[in-house]
Structures are given as C-alpha cells and as structure tokens.
Residue, then its C-alpha position, 0 to 999 in steps of 0.5 A: m927802462r926796467p920795471l919799478r922794483f919793490a923790495l920786500a922783507q921776508g919773515l914777520l913783516l911780509n904778510d902785513a906788507l902784502a896786505a898793504l900793497r894789496a889794499i892799494a891795488l897792486d898785484v901781489s898774487r904771485v908773491t908766496p911767503g916762504g916760497r923759493r921765487l925771489v924776483v916776482d912779476g907784479g904786472g903793470n911794470i912792477e916787480f917784487v924782490l924778496a930778501r932778508p930784512s937786513d938786506i932790504a936797506t942795502y938793495v934800496e940804497r944801492g939802487a938794486a931796488d927803487l922802493g922797499i918796506v923794512g923795519k925802522d930797526v934795520l934803518m937805524e942799525s944800517a944807517a943806509r942813505v935812503l928816503e924814509l917816506v911813510d910809517l906804515h904802523f905795522g910790525a911794531c917793536r922797541f929797542v930796549v936796554a935790559a938787565p937781569r932783574g937782580a941788577l936793576e937796583r944799580s943805576l946808570d950813575e953807579y955803573r959810571h964808576l965801575g969801568s966799562l959796561e959789557v953789553a951784548t947785542k945784535y945791534p952794535r951801532v944802535a947800542e953804541a950811539h945810545f950809550r955814548a949819548r948817555g955818557l956811559e962807557v960800554e964794551i959792545v959784545k956782538v952776538a948773532g943769535s939770542a942776546e938774552v942768554a948773555p947775562q946768564v952765562g957771564l958774557a955781558d952785564w946788560i943787553v940791547d935788543l928788539v922786543a915786541t911783547g917782552g915775553t922772551l925777556r921775562a922768560n929769561d929773568l930780564a927786565i927793561v932798564e930803558e927804551i931806546a926807540a920805537s920801530s915799525a915798518r917803513l916805506i923807503a926809496n932810493p933817492a935817485s929813483y925817487h927823483h927820476r921816477r917820481p911820476e911812478i913812485a909818488p902815487l904809490v907813496e900817496k896811496l900807502a900813506d892814506w892806507a897807513s893813516r886809516s889802518s893805524p891804531k886809534r889813540 
C-alpha cells in the first residue's frame, strides 16, 4: 500500500498548515515553501503533495491524495465530493458582493427592475448560487485576475470576490454590499480513503481537531 498522501496548498495557507502538522508531530521538515520539490517524504508512511489551492480539492476528490488542507472558498467553488472534517480556523476570509461606493444607494430591489446585473468574479459558481437565492438575475463575467478593476472600466456593475481585510476594495473605491459566506482552512478527505484507511486517518483528524479547538481565536 502506498504512503498516506496529504495534499497541501501552496501560497498563503502553507505556513499555517505546516505549523498545524508540526504541532501534531508530523515531520514536515522536508517541505520547503516556494521550493521546487512537489512530492515530499514525510516519514512514517506519509508523503506530502504540494499543489495550487484550486487543485487540492480535485486531487482529494479523485483519490490522488487521501487528505488535504484547503480553503472553504475552494470547496464552495469546486463543489468537490470530499469529506470536510475539521475547520482549522486559519486563513480566514470572506466572500462578499462589492460595488462602487456611488452605487450603494441603489438597492437590490431597484436592480430587479433594471434587467440583468453584470457581476465580475473569479468565482462564478459561488456568485450564481448567491444571486439565484436572492431572486436576482445576473450575468456573470468571469475574470482570471483582479475583479476590483471591473466596475472602474465598465466591465461589470458589481463584483463577487474573496477579501481578508477589505483594503484592496477600499483602495479601488469599492464598498461591501453584503457578505456571502465566511471561509477558513479545512481538513478534507477522500471518502473512499477515509473508509478504507480509517485506522491511519482517524488519529490525525482527532489531533488536528484538538489543535484547532485550542488554537482558534477566543470569542
């Protein structure tokens, strides 16, 4: 049987993910943020796979990895069929609807009478589901880069984006209309792996859940 494979998202979540795994006594010493080595031996019948955040859920869903740490935002947009096991409480951010400050006086009800609303976003699935639930017709304009520029150049009326502090929105004279959902890092598992390799996986889940409960901000 191959080693238990743990997929980790490169980028903003990686350092916190490594700290969490280090805290439960996994050997992540060979994992180098920004390094070129993408499959790393973790010892003790575990190996780590480094990939883009948007690919982590796919790796786990298709069984290329047994476990993964990825943002809830990726899970919402991908709708991947994985088991969401633990909220790890780091990497906190929010999906929001934002609009130019001058357009905030026009309510959602007013927009219903203006025809289709154009919304620029990197997250079309999340945006479509949100506006459908609000009973608002929208035309999704999918962008690959920064959505914040879209209202300034006439590409879209509003945007749906992921924000942490909101600083980029303010810098581009945008304001939050409403929050769609909160996001943070999640421990996920492939359903078949969780069933067949539960003796290996369950202790890791228990330790990470305990670590998350102790490390989460006190309210």
